C-alpha positions as CSV (number, residue, x, y, z in Angstrom):
1,P,11.2,-40.9,-29.7
2,A,9.3,-43.3,-27.5
3,C,11.1,-42.2,-24.4
4,R,10.4,-38.5,-25.2
5,F,6.7,-39.2,-25.8
6,T,6.5,-41.1,-22.5
7,A,8.0,-38.3,-20.4
8,C,5.8,-35.7,-22.0
9,A,2.6,-37.6,-21.8
10,L,3.1,-38.3,-18.1
11,C,4.3,-34.8,-17.1
12,A,0.8,-33.8,-15.8
13,K,1.0,-36.5,-13.1
14,F,3.7,-36.1,-10.5
15,G,4.1,-39.8,-9.6
16,A,4.2,-41.0,-13.2
17,M,6.5,-38.1,-14.1
18,S,9.0,-39.1,-11.4
19,R,9.2,-42.6,-12.8
20,A,9.5,-41.4,-16.4
21,L,12.5,-39.3,-15.3
22,G,14.1,-42.2,-13.5
23,F,14.0,-41.3,-9.8
24,E,15.0,-44.5,-8.0
25,R,16.4,-44.8,-4.5
26,G,17.7,-41.3,-4.4
27,S,19.5,-41.5,-7.7
28,L,18.5,-39.8,-10.9
29,R,18.6,-41.7,-14.3
30,L,17.6,-39.5,-17.3
31,P,15.8,-41.5,-20.0
32,C,16.8,-39.0,-22.8
33,A,18.2,-35.6,-23.5
34,Y,14.8,-34.1,-23.8
35,C,14.0,-34.8,-20.1
36,H,17.4,-33.3,-19.2
37,G,16.3,-29.8,-20.4
38,P,14.3,-27.0,-19.0
39,F,11.5,-29.3,-17.9
40,L,13.6,-31.1,-15.4
41,V,15.0,-27.8,-14.1
42,S,11.5,-26.5,-13.6
43,L,10.4,-29.7,-11.9
44,L,13.3,-29.6,-9.4
45,A,12.7,-25.9,-8.7
46,F,9.0,-26.7,-8.0
47,V,9.9,-29.7,-5.7
48,L,12.7,-27.9,-3.8
49,A,11.1,-24.5,-3.4
50,P,9.8,-23.6,0.1
51,P,6.2,-24.6,0.8
52,G,3.7,-22.0,-0.3
53,R,6.2,-20.3,-2.6
54,A,6.6,-22.9,-5.4
55,A,3.1,-22.4,-6.8
56,R,3.2,-18.6,-6.9
57,L,4.5,-17.1,-10.1
58,Y,2.3,-14.1,-9.4
59,V,1.6,-12.3,-6.1
60,E,-1.0,-9.8,-4.9
61,D,1.2,-6.8,-5.7
62,D,1.4,-7.8,-9.4
63,P,-1.0,-5.9,-11.7
64,V,-2.9,-9.1,-12.6
65,A,-6.1,-10.5,-11.2
66,I,-5.2,-13.8,-9.5
67,L,-8.2,-16.1,-10.1
68,G,-9.1,-19.5,-8.5
69,G,-11.5,-22.3,-8.9
70,D,-14.0,-20.5,-6.6
71,T,-13.8,-17.1,-8.4
72,L,-13.2,-17.8,-12.1
73,K,-16.8,-18.3,-13.3
74,Q,-18.3,-15.5,-11.4
75,T,-15.5,-13.1,-12.5
76,V,-15.4,-13.7,-16.3
77,R,-19.0,-14.6,-17.0
78,N,-21.5,-11.8,-17.4
79,S,-18.8,-9.3,-16.7
80,S,-19.0,-5.7,-17.7
81,T,-15.5,-6.0,-19.1
82,A,-13.7,-8.4,-21.4
83,W,-11.1,-10.8,-19.9
84,L,-7.8,-12.3,-21.1
85,V,-6.8,-15.1,-18.8
86,Q,-3.6,-17.2,-18.8
87,F,-4.1,-20.7,-17.5
88,Y,-0.6,-21.7,-16.4
89,S,1.2,-24.3,-14.2
90,S,3.8,-23.2,-11.7
91,W,6.1,-26.1,-12.6
92,C,5.9,-25.3,-16.4
93,G,9.3,-24.0,-17.6
94,H,7.8,-21.9,-20.3
95,C,5.3,-20.4,-17.9
96,I,8.1,-19.4,-15.6
97,Q,10.1,-17.8,-18.3
98,Y,7.0,-16.0,-19.7
99,S,5.8,-14.6,-16.4
100,P,7.9,-11.4,-16.6
101,T,6.4,-10.7,-20.0
102,W,2.8,-11.3,-18.8
103,R,3.5,-9.1,-15.7
104,A,4.9,-6.3,-17.9
105,L,1.9,-6.5,-20.2
106,A,-0.5,-6.2,-17.3
107,G,1.3,-3.2,-16.0
108,D,1.4,-1.6,-19.5
109,V,-2.4,-1.9,-19.9
110,K,-3.4,-1.2,-16.3
111,D,-5.4,1.8,-17.4
112,W,-7.5,-0.5,-19.7
113,E,-9.1,-2.3,-16.8
114,L,-12.5,-0.6,-17.3
115,A,-12.6,-2.2,-20.8
116,I,-10.6,-5.4,-20.6
117,R,-8.7,-7.0,-17.7
118,I,-5.8,-9.5,-17.4
119,G,-6.0,-12.5,-15.1
120,V,-4.1,-15.7,-14.2
121,L,-5.0,-19.1,-12.9
122,D,-2.6,-21.7,-11.6
123,C,-3.7,-25.2,-12.7
124,A,-1.0,-26.8,-10.6
125,H,-2.7,-25.7,-7.4
126,E,-4.8,-28.4,-5.9
127,R,-7.9,-26.3,-5.4
128,N,-7.9,-25.4,-9.2
129,F,-7.7,-29.0,-10.6
130,D,-11.5,-29.2,-11.2
131,I,-11.9,-25.8,-12.8
132,C,-9.0,-26.5,-15.2
133,K,-10.6,-29.8,-16.1
134,E,-14.0,-28.2,-16.6
135,F,-12.5,-25.5,-18.9
136,E,-10.7,-28.2,-20.9
137,I,-7.1,-26.9,-20.2
138,H,-4.7,-29.4,-21.6
139,F,-1.5,-27.4,-22.2
140,Y,0.4,-24.7,-20.4
141,P,0.3,-21.8,-20.8
142,T,-3.2,-21.6,-22.4
143,F,-4.6,-18.1,-23.2
144,R,-8.4,-17.8,-23.1
145,Y,-10.3,-14.6,-23.8
146,F,-13.9,-13.9,-22.6
147,K,-16.1,-11.3,-24.1
148,A,-18.0,-8.9,-21.9
149,H,-21.4,-10.1,-20.8
150,A,-20.4,-13.8,-21.6
151,S,-23.0,-16.4,-21.0
152,V,-23.0,-18.6,-17.9
153,D,-21.7,-21.6,-19.9
154,E,-19.0,-19.7,-21.8
155,L,-15.6,-21.5,-21.8
156,G,-13.8,-18.7,-23.6
157,K,-11.9,-18.7,-26.9
158,T,-8.3,-20.0,-27.0
159,Y,-5.6,-17.8,-28.6
160,R,-3.5,-20.1,-30.7
161,G,-1.0,-17.6,-32.2
162,A,2.6,-18.6,-32.1
163,N,3.7,-15.0,-31.4
164,R,3.2,-14.2,-27.7
165,E,5.4,-11.1,-27.5
166,L,4.0,-8.2,-25.4
167,Q,3.1,-6.0,-28.4
168,T,1.3,-8.8,-30.2
169,V,-0.8,-9.8,-27.2
170,R,-1.6,-6.1,-26.5
171,Q,-2.9,-5.7,-30.1
172,L,-4.8,-9.0,-29.6
173,M,-6.6,-7.3,-26.7
174,V,-7.6,-4.4,-28.9
175,N,-9.0,-6.9,-31.5
176,I,-10.9,-8.7,-28.8
177,L,-12.6,-5.4,-27.9
178,Q,-13.4,-4.6,-31.5
179,N,-14.9,-8.0,-32.0
180,H,-17.7,-7.1,-29.6
181,T,-21.1,-6.3,-31.1
182,R,-23.1,-3.2,-30.1
183,Q,-25.2,-5.4,-27.8
184,D,-22.3,-6.9,-25.8
185,W,-19.9,-3.9,-26.0
186,P,-18.1,-3.3,-22.6
187,V,-19.9,-0.7,-20.6
188,H,-17.0,1.7,-20.0
189,C,-15.2,1.1,-23.3
190,P,-15.3,4.1,-25.7
191,P,-15.7,3.6,-29.5
192,L,-12.5,2.4,-31.1
193,G,-13.5,2.8,-34.7
194,P,-12.4,5.7,-36.9
195,A,-14.5,8.9,-36.5
196,R,-16.5,10.4,-39.3
197,S,-14.9,13.5,-40.8
198,D,-18.1,15.5,-40.4
199,D,-18.1,14.9,-36.7
200,I,-14.5,16.0,-36.3
201,L,-14.6,19.1,-38.5
202,A,-17.8,20.2,-36.6
203,L,-15.6,20.7,-33.5
204,M,-13.6,23.5,-35.1
205,G,-14.3,26.8,-33.4
206,K,-17.0,25.2,-31.2
207,T,-16.8,25.6,-27.4
208,A,-17.2,22.5,-25.2
209,E,-17.0,21.3,-21.6
210,Q,-13.9,19.2,-22.2
211,Y,-11.0,18.6,-24.6
212,T,-11.2,16.4,-27.7
213,A,-8.0,14.8,-28.9
214,L,-7.8,13.3,-32.4
215,I,-5.1,10.7,-33.2
216,V,-4.5,10.4,-37.0
217,E,-2.9,7.2,-38.0
218,D,-2.5,4.7,-40.8
219,E,-5.0,1.9,-41.2
220,D,-2.7,-0.8,-39.8
221,S,-1.7,1.2,-36.8
222,Y,-2.8,0.5,-33.3
223,V,-1.5,3.7,-31.7
224,G,-4.8,5.6,-31.8
225,R,-6.8,2.7,-30.2
226,E,-4.2,2.2,-27.6
227,V,-4.2,5.9,-26.7
228,I,-8.0,5.8,-26.4
229,L,-7.8,2.9,-24.0
230,D,-5.0,4.6,-22.0
231,L,-7.3,7.5,-21.3
232,V,-10.4,5.4,-20.3
233,P,-10.0,6.1,-16.6
234,Y,-9.6,9.9,-17.1
235,R,-12.3,12.5,-17.4
236,G,-12.2,15.9,-19.0
237,L,-11.1,14.5,-22.3
238,T,-12.5,12.5,-25.2
239,V,-10.0,10.7,-27.5
240,R,-11.0,9.8,-31.1
241,R,-9.1,8.4,-34.0
242,A,-9.1,9.0,-37.7
243,L,-7.3,7.4,-40.7
244,S,-4.6,9.2,-42.6
245,S,-6.5,8.2,-45.8
246,D,-9.3,10.5,-44.8
247,K,-8.3,13.5,-46.9
248,A,-11.1,15.8,-45.6
249,I,-9.5,15.7,-42.1
250,T,-5.8,15.7,-43.0
251,E,-6.2,18.6,-45.5
252,K,-8.4,20.7,-43.2
253,L,-6.1,20.1,-40.2
254,R,-2.9,20.3,-42.3
255,I,-1.7,16.9,-41.1
256,S,1.0,15.5,-43.4
257,T,2.6,12.7,-41.3
258,A,1.1,9.9,-39.3
259,P,0.7,9.1,-36.5
260,A,-0.1,12.7,-35.3
261,A,-2.2,14.2,-32.5
262,Y,-4.6,17.2,-32.9
263,L,-6.3,18.9,-29.9
264,F,-9.6,20.7,-29.7
265,Y,-9.7,23.0,-26.6
266,P,-12.8,23.7,-24.6
267,N,-12.6,27.4,-25.6
268,G,-13.0,26.6,-29.2
269,S,-9.3,26.9,-30.2
270,H,-7.5,24.0,-31.8
271,G,-4.0,23.0,-32.9
272,A,-1.5,20.2,-33.3
273,L,-0.2,18.5,-30.2
274,D,3.5,19.0,-30.0
275,V,5.2,15.9,-28.6
276,P,8.9,15.0,-28.7
277,K,8.2,11.6,-30.2
278,R,5.2,10.4,-32.2
279,Q,4.6,7.3,-30.0
280,R,1.8,6.0,-27.9
281,F,3.5,6.7,-24.6
282,F,4.2,10.3,-25.4
283,F,0.7,11.0,-26.8
284,S,-1.0,9.4,-23.7
285,S,1.3,11.1,-21.2
286,F,0.9,14.6,-22.6
287,L,-2.9,14.2,-22.8
288,K,-3.0,13.1,-19.1
289,L,-1.2,16.2,-18.1
290,L,-3.6,18.7,-19.7
291,P,-5.2,21.1,-17.2
292,G,-8.5,19.8,-16.0
293,V,-7.9,16.2,-17.1
294,R,-8.2,14.1,-14.0
295,R,-8.5,10.4,-13.1
296,K,-12.1,9.3,-12.5
297,Q,-13.1,8.4,-9.0
298,T,-15.2,5.4,-8.1
299,A,-18.7,6.0,-6.8
300,S,-17.6,5.3,-3.3
301,V,-14.9,8.0,-3.4
302,Q,-15.9,11.7,-3.2
303,D,-14.0,14.0,-5.5
304,P,-12.4,16.6,-3.3
305,V,-12.5,19.2,-6.1
306,H,-16.3,19.0,-6.5
307,T,-17.2,18.1,-2.9
308,L,-15.4,20.6,-0.7
309,N,-15.9,21.4,2.9
310,K,-15.2,24.8,4.4
311,G,-11.6,23.9,5.1
312,D,-11.1,22.7,1.5
313,E,-12.7,25.8,0.1
314,A,-10.2,27.9,2.0
315,T,-7.4,25.6,0.6
316,M,-8.6,26.3,-3.0
317,K,-8.8,30.0,-2.3
318,D,-5.2,30.0,-1.1
319,W,-4.0,28.0,-4.2
320,K,-0.5,28.9,-5.2
321,E,0.6,28.8,-8.8
322,F,3.9,26.9,-9.2
323,D,6.3,25.6,-11.8
324,R,6.4,21.8,-12.0
325,S,10.1,21.9,-13.1
326,K,11.1,23.5,-9.8
327,V,11.6,22.4,-6.2
328,Y,10.3,24.8,-3.6
329,M,12.1,25.7,-0.4
330,A,8.7,26.3,1.3
331,D,7.8,22.6,0.9
332,L,11.1,21.5,2.3
333,E,11.0,23.8,5.3
334,S,7.3,23.0,6.0
335,G,8.2,19.3,6.0
336,L,11.0,19.9,8.5
337,H,8.7,21.9,10.7
338,Y,6.0,19.2,10.6
339,L,8.6,16.5,11.2
340,L,10.3,18.2,14.2
341,R,7.3,19.8,15.9
342,V,4.4,17.5,15.1
343,E,5.4,14.0,14.1
344,L,8.3,13.7,16.6
345,A,6.0,15.0,19.4
346,S,4.4,11.6,19.9
347,H,7.8,10.4,21.3
348,H,8.0,11.9,24.7
349,T,11.5,10.5,25.3
350,L,14.1,9.3,22.7
351,E,16.3,6.4,23.8
352,G,17.9,3.3,22.3
353,E,17.3,2.7,18.6
354,E,15.0,5.7,18.4
355,L,17.7,8.1,19.6
356,V,20.3,6.5,17.2
357,A,17.8,6.8,14.3
358,F,17.1,10.5,15.1
359,K,20.8,11.3,15.5
360,D,21.6,9.7,12.1
361,F,18.7,11.6,10.5
362,V,19.8,15.0,11.9
363,T,23.4,14.2,10.8
364,V,22.4,13.5,7.2
365,V,20.1,16.5,7.0
366,A,22.5,18.9,8.7
367,K,25.3,17.9,6.3
368,L,23.4,17.6,3.0
369,F,20.4,19.9,3.2
370,P,20.9,22.8,0.7
371,G,18.7,25.2,2.7
372,R,18.8,28.8,3.8
373,Q,21.5,29.7,6.3
374,P,19.2,30.2,9.4
375,V,17.7,26.7,8.8
376,V,21.0,25.1,8.2
377,K,22.5,26.7,11.3
378,L,19.6,25.4,13.4
379,L,20.2,21.9,12.1
380,E,23.9,22.1,12.7
381,T,23.3,23.4,16.2
382,L,20.8,20.6,16.9
383,L,23.4,18.1,15.6
384,E,26.2,19.6,17.7
385,W,23.9,19.5,20.8
386,L,22.9,15.8,20.2
387,T,26.5,14.6,19.7
388,S,27.9,16.5,22.7
389,L,25.4,15.0,25.1
390,P,26.6,11.6,26.4
391,L,23.0,10.7,27.5
392,E,21.1,7.5,26.9
393,K,17.8,9.3,27.0
394,I,16.8,12.7,25.7
395,P,13.4,14.2,26.4
396,Y,11.5,15.5,23.3
397,D,10.8,18.8,25.2
398,A,14.6,19.6,25.2
399,I,14.7,19.0,21.4
400,L,11.6,21.2,20.9
401,D,13.2,24.0,23.0
402,L,16.2,24.0,20.7
403,V,14.1,23.9,17.5
404,N,12.0,26.8,18.9
405,N,15.3,28.6,19.7
406,K,14.4,29.3,23.3
407,M,18.1,30.0,24.0
408,R,17.6,32.9,21.5
409,I,20.8,32.2,19.6
410,S,21.4,34.7,16.8
411,G,20.7,33.5,13.3
412,L,18.6,30.4,14.0
413,Y,15.1,30.0,12.5
414,L,12.7,27.4,11.1
415,T,9.2,28.3,10.0
416,D,6.5,27.6,12.5
417,H,3.7,26.7,10.1
418,V,3.2,24.7,6.9
419,Q,2.9,26.3,3.5
420,W,2.8,23.7,0.7
421,V,3.5,24.8,-2.8
422,S,4.3,22.0,-5.3
423,C,3.1,19.6,-2.5
424,Q,-0.2,21.3,-2.1
425,G,-3.3,19.2,-2.6
426,S,-6.9,19.9,-3.7
427,S,-7.9,18.9,-0.2
428,M,-6.3,19.3,3.2
429,T,-6.1,15.5,3.5
430,L,-4.2,15.0,0.3
431,R,-0.4,15.2,-0.5
432,G,1.3,17.8,1.9
433,Y,3.7,16.2,4.3
434,P,4.3,12.8,2.6
435,C,5.1,14.7,-0.7
436,S,7.5,17.0,1.1
437,L,9.2,14.0,2.8
438,W,9.7,12.2,-0.5
439,T,11.1,15.4,-1.9
440,L,13.5,15.9,1.0
441,F,15.0,12.4,0.6
442,H,15.3,12.8,-3.1
443,I,17.2,16.0,-2.4
444,L,19.5,14.3,0.1
445,T,20.3,11.4,-2.2
446,A,21.1,13.7,-5.1
447,Q,23.2,16.0,-2.8
448,A,25.1,13.0,-1.4
449,A,26.0,11.9,-5.0
450,Q,27.1,15.5,-6.0
451,R,29.0,16.1,-2.7
452,P,30.5,12.8,-1.7
453,D,32.7,14.4,1.0
454,A,29.8,16.1,2.8
455,L,29.4,13.2,5.3
456,A,33.1,13.1,6.1
457,N,34.0,12.4,9.8
458,T,30.4,11.3,10.6
459,A,30.9,7.5,10.4
460,L,28.6,7.5,7.4
461,E,31.1,8.7,4.7
462,D,32.0,5.2,3.5
463,D,28.5,3.9,3.1
464,P,26.8,4.4,-0.2
465,Q,23.5,3.5,1.4
466,A,23.9,6.0,4.2
467,V,21.0,8.3,3.1
468,L,18.8,5.3,2.2
469,Q,19.3,3.5,5.4
470,T,18.8,6.7,7.4
471,M,15.5,7.2,5.6
472,R,14.6,3.6,6.2
473,R,15.2,3.8,10.0
474,Y,13.4,7.1,10.2
475,I,10.4,5.8,8.4
476,T,10.1,2.6,10.5
477,T,10.7,4.5,13.7
478,F,8.9,7.8,13.5
479,F,6.7,8.0,10.4
480,G,3.0,8.0,11.1
481,C,1.6,5.6,8.5
482,Q,2.0,2.0,9.6
483,E,0.9,0.3,6.4
484,C,3.1,2.6,4.4
485,G,6.0,1.6,6.6
486,K,5.4,-2.1,5.9
487,H,5.4,-1.5,2.2
488,F,8.6,0.6,2.3
489,E,10.4,-1.9,4.5
490,A,9.4,-4.7,2.1
491,M,10.9,-2.7,-0.8
492,A,14.1,-2.0,1.3
493,K,14.5,-5.7,2.2
494,E,14.0,-6.7,-1.5
495,S,16.8,-4.6,-3.1
496,M,18.3,-1.9,-0.9
497,N,21.4,-3.9,-0.1
498,S,22.2,-4.1,-3.9
499,V,23.0,-0.4,-3.9
500,K,26.8,-0.1,-4.3
501,S,27.3,3.6,-5.1
502,L,25.9,7.0,-4.4
503,D,24.6,7.2,-8.0
504,E,22.8,3.9,-7.6
505,A,21.2,5.3,-4.4
506,V,19.7,8.1,-6.4
507,L,18.2,5.7,-8.9
508,W,17.0,3.2,-6.3
509,L,14.9,5.8,-4.5
510,W,13.5,7.0,-7.9
511,R,12.5,3.5,-8.9
512,K,10.8,2.8,-5.6
513,H,8.9,6.1,-5.7
514,N,7.6,5.2,-9.1
515,Q,6.7,1.8,-7.9
516,V,4.6,3.3,-5.1
517,N,3.0,5.7,-7.6
518,S,2.0,2.8,-9.8
519,R,0.5,0.8,-6.8
520,L,-1.5,3.8,-5.5
521,A,-2.7,5.1,-8.9
522,G,-6.5,5.2,-8.7
523,A,-6.6,4.6,-4.9
524,M,-8.8,6.7,-2.6
525,S,-5.7,8.7,-1.4
526,E,-4.8,9.8,-4.9
527,D,-5.4,13.5,-5.6
528,P,-7.4,13.8,-8.8
529,V,-5.8,17.1,-9.5
530,F,-2.4,15.4,-9.3
531,P,-2.8,11.9,-10.5
532,K,0.0,9.5,-9.7
533,T,2.0,8.9,-12.8
534,Q,5.5,7.6,-13.6
535,W,7.9,10.5,-13.1
536,P,9.6,12.4,-14.6
537,T,6.9,12.9,-17.3
538,P,7.9,13.4,-20.9
539,D,7.3,17.1,-20.8
540,L,10.0,17.4,-18.0
541,C,12.5,15.0,-19.4
542,P,11.8,13.8,-23.0
543,T,15.2,12.1,-23.2
544,C,14.4,9.9,-20.2
545,H,11.8,8.0,-22.2
546,E,12.0,5.5,-25.1
547,E,9.8,2.9,-26.7
548,Q,11.2,-0.5,-27.6
549,N,9.1,-3.1,-29.3
550,G,6.0,-1.1,-28.4
551,L,6.8,-1.0,-24.7
552,H,7.9,2.1,-22.8
553,V,11.4,1.9,-21.2
554,W,13.4,4.3,-19.1
555,K,16.8,5.5,-20.2
556,E,18.3,5.5,-16.7
557,D,21.5,7.2,-17.6
558,M,19.4,10.3,-18.7
559,V,17.1,9.9,-15.7
560,Q,20.1,10.1,-13.4
561,V,21.3,13.3,-15.1
562,F,17.8,14.8,-14.8
563,L,17.5,13.9,-11.1
564,K,20.8,15.4,-10.1
565,K,19.9,18.6,-12.0
566,H,16.3,18.7,-10.7
567,Y,17.3,18.2,-7.1
568,S,20.3,20.5,-7.2
569,A,20.5,23.6,-5.0
570,A,20.3,25.8,-8.1
571,N,16.8,24.4,-8.9
572,I,15.3,25.2,-5.5
573,S,13.0,28.2,-5.7
574,P,12.7,30.5,-2.6
575,K,9.2,31.7,-3.8
576,Y,6.5,31.5,-1.1
577,S,9.2,30.9,1.6
578,S,9.1,33.0,4.8
579,K,11.0,36.2,4.1
580,L,13.9,36.3,6.6
581,E,14.3,40.0,6.3
582,Q,10.9,40.5,7.7
583,L,11.7,38.3,10.7
584,D,13.8,39.2,13.7
585,I,16.2,36.3,13.4
586,K,18.5,37.7,16.0
587,A,15.8,38.0,18.7
588,P,13.1,35.5,17.8
589,P,9.6,36.1,19.3
590,A,8.9,34.7,22.7
591,P,8.2,31.0,22.6
592,G,4.7,31.5,23.8
593,S,3.8,33.6,20.7
594,M,4.2,30.7,18.3
595,D,0.6,29.7,18.8
596,K,-0.4,32.6,16.6
597,A,0.5,30.6,13.5
598,P,-1.8,27.5,13.6
599,L,-0.6,24.3,12.1
600,N,-2.1,22.9,9.0
601,N,-3.8,19.5,9.5
602,Q,-2.0,17.1,7.3
603,G,-2.4,13.9,9.3
604,T,-6.0,12.9,8.9
605,E,-7.3,9.4,8.1
606,G,-7.2,10.2,4.4
607,D,-3.4,10.3,4.6
608,K,-3.1,6.6,5.3
609,Q,-2.2,5.8,1.7
610,A,-1.5,9.3,0.7
611,H,1.7,9.0,2.7
612,E,2.7,7.4,-0.6
613,D,3.9,4.4,0.9
614,L,6.2,6.1,3.3
615,P,5.6,4.2,6.5
616,K,3.6,4.4,9.7
617,K,4.7,3.2,13.1
618,G,2.1,1.5,15.3
619,K,0.6,2.7,18.5
620,R,0.3,6.3,17.3
621,S,-1.9,8.9,18.9
622,D,-4.4,10.6,16.7
623,P,-2.7,13.1,14.4
624,K,-5.1,15.8,15.4
625,D,-4.3,15.2,19.0
626,T,-0.6,15.2,18.2
627,M,-0.8,18.6,16.5
628,E,-2.8,19.9,19.4
629,E,0.0,18.8,21.8
630,A,2.5,20.5,19.5
631,R,0.5,23.7,19.7
632,N,0.3,23.5,23.5
633,S,3.9,22.7,23.7
634,Q,4.7,25.9,21.8
635,R,2.0,27.9,23.5
636,D,3.1,27.2,27.1
637,P,6.7,28.1,27.7
638,R,8.5,25.9,30.1
639,P,10.0,27.4,33.3
640,G,13.4,28.8,32.8
641,V,15.7,31.7,33.7
642,N,17.6,34.3,31.7
643,F,21.3,34.7,32.3
644,L,23.4,37.1,30.2
645,G,20.6,37.2,27.6
646,L,20.6,33.4,27.2
647,G,17.6,31.3,28.0
648,F,18.1,28.1,30.0
649,S,15.4,25.5,30.2
650,S,14.4,23.5,33.3
651,V,16.4,20.6,31.9
652,D,19.6,22.7,31.6
653,M,19.1,24.0,35.2
654,S,18.5,20.5,36.5
655,L,21.8,19.3,34.8
656,C,23.6,22.3,36.4
657,V,22.3,21.4,39.9
658,V,23.2,17.7,39.5
659,L,26.8,18.6,38.3
660,Y,27.2,21.1,41.2
661,A,26.1,18.5,43.8
662,F,28.4,15.9,42.2
663,S,31.4,18.4,42.2
664,C,30.9,19.3,45.9
665,L,30.7,15.6,46.9
666,F,33.8,14.9,44.9
667,L,35.8,17.7,46.5
668,M,34.7,16.6,50.0
669,L,35.8,13.1,49.3
670,M,39.2,14.2,48.0
671,F,39.6,16.5,51.1
672,F,39.0,13.7,53.6
673,F,41.1,11.3,51.5
674,F,44.2,13.5,51.6
675,R,43.6,14.5,55.3
676,I,43.6,10.9,56.4
677,R,46.6,10.0,54.3
678,S,48.6,13.0,55.7
679,K,47.9,11.8,59.3
680,R,49.1,8.3,58.5
681,W,52.3,9.6,56.9
682,K,53.1,11.8,60.0
683,I,52.6,8.9,62.4
684,K,54.7,6.5,60.2
685,H,57.7,8.8,60.0
686,S,57.3,10.4,63.4
687,R,57.1,13.9,62.0
688,P,54.1,15.5,63.7
689,Y,55.5,19.0,63.0
690,V,55.3,18.5,59.2
């Protein structure tokens, strides 16, 4: 007992702790079994970890606020929100084991940030010694909560409960908010108490400017209050709660079971909200998907729906109704058009790694893209042309000539303008091309899993990461958003090599896309009409979702089934696509006529993060200039000649001239070689008459 007490009492001081544990002359003597446990393991991990990494259980990408000695006071005191802060030590074994739970909690209540926030502070960091001493932190982890508008000398109140499971701490956060008085209530936190029956029943048959949702629950339930907080960052909807014991409400609305959700529509109608499961996640998700319910924008961000310029007004006039359960061919073909004619145009010559990356990309798309026959034939022709040319450099103009079908090969066609459908945004600067590129790669991973022999004889058939690695190389080489590229490359380095099958590749891309959505939710690049949520939503795939111990979890086996079905060829709608029967596919219009269909500007500055974390490569020209070059490249046909109805570009003619000159030179050399050899033979054998 004495040894155990000594080791624990000295564990806050590194030098004394090393002596208590018996470090002498490079050997390790353990005083007792207690010191041989998780504490020693944590200590060794802390000592042996690389510099700068040991003290970082939480990083900037985590959904927690990382506080320090210079920011804690000014952050939690006189704040408009309440705070729950974990004071931890990076060498503490329990802190290390608890960090995934704390991180998951912060992600689960991310939408509560306008009412209450979660923070962490590492007391093992040298710059935080004084602040931890000032706030009287003696044990790790210590949980302190601070009310909104706390006084300047507030040290917070310590949570001493033994149960620190995620659901328990989340309910603690609700209690913290409800313990506020009317004077110190958080500015953006809505009322959490039960609504009066008179106020609720007065809504029946009454028109309003927004929805009102009512969660009816038992007195000891937290579902209603949690749903209210989940919807804090959204406008167009008010969420209230009522108790199941309020007979006036339950009898009038005919609610017999709790929890239940009831919805009052702006037009005065009302009815029960039909959800697959009566759980917090399903209630919140369905309410967020209501028409007109959008994420609130910060004061510095203009709402593109309410602040429209002339171009945006035109976009809204051309709005296309679409089915969220479908994939649209128009989006995929528009993405290929933008990729081949606009984004690739900034590379005047493809060589080295760029050429290899482009060839692999064309190979994967040509083999797996479930498109219409003219588009597939164009991709196959492009692939055949790339693989048949033993050149180390290929000019982009030659690729563009083939994409524009200047050779006028029958049956080749790719739309020459963008027409977004499910990828359309409320503004020209939102969604569009990045959305279509994500969709394209989801299609390719799903098709590779469903057709494992599609990449046969391409040198990619035995690689389950073929599509993912091709996507990775394309993004880092050609994609326009540099910051997005860095984020995607970081995700790829982290876990892409763990993919061991084609099915795992489908799920890996889905997980990373949701990770990007979570990181960009609420950012300036988010379209308020299409908020970034975890996908698929419960209305699309109810069986993909489940709650365990109050936390939402994915049923990945059902997600995989859904993804393969959603991204199958049978689920791709041809609606809004260019009608091939109205186009002269056999004799496409002259190349110079392509300027009649202007390109849609999807590469403005607002796309930086709207590229949804699909990367950007550095040293890029301005996207507007890039598209103008693409227009000019299509508007000004390059010199060429017609022969037997086939068009040859200047590159083709130059190759012919070079080959012709080389052939002539070779024949002359062979003639003189045999001529001289013949003379020598005659002289040697004295047969001049031969």
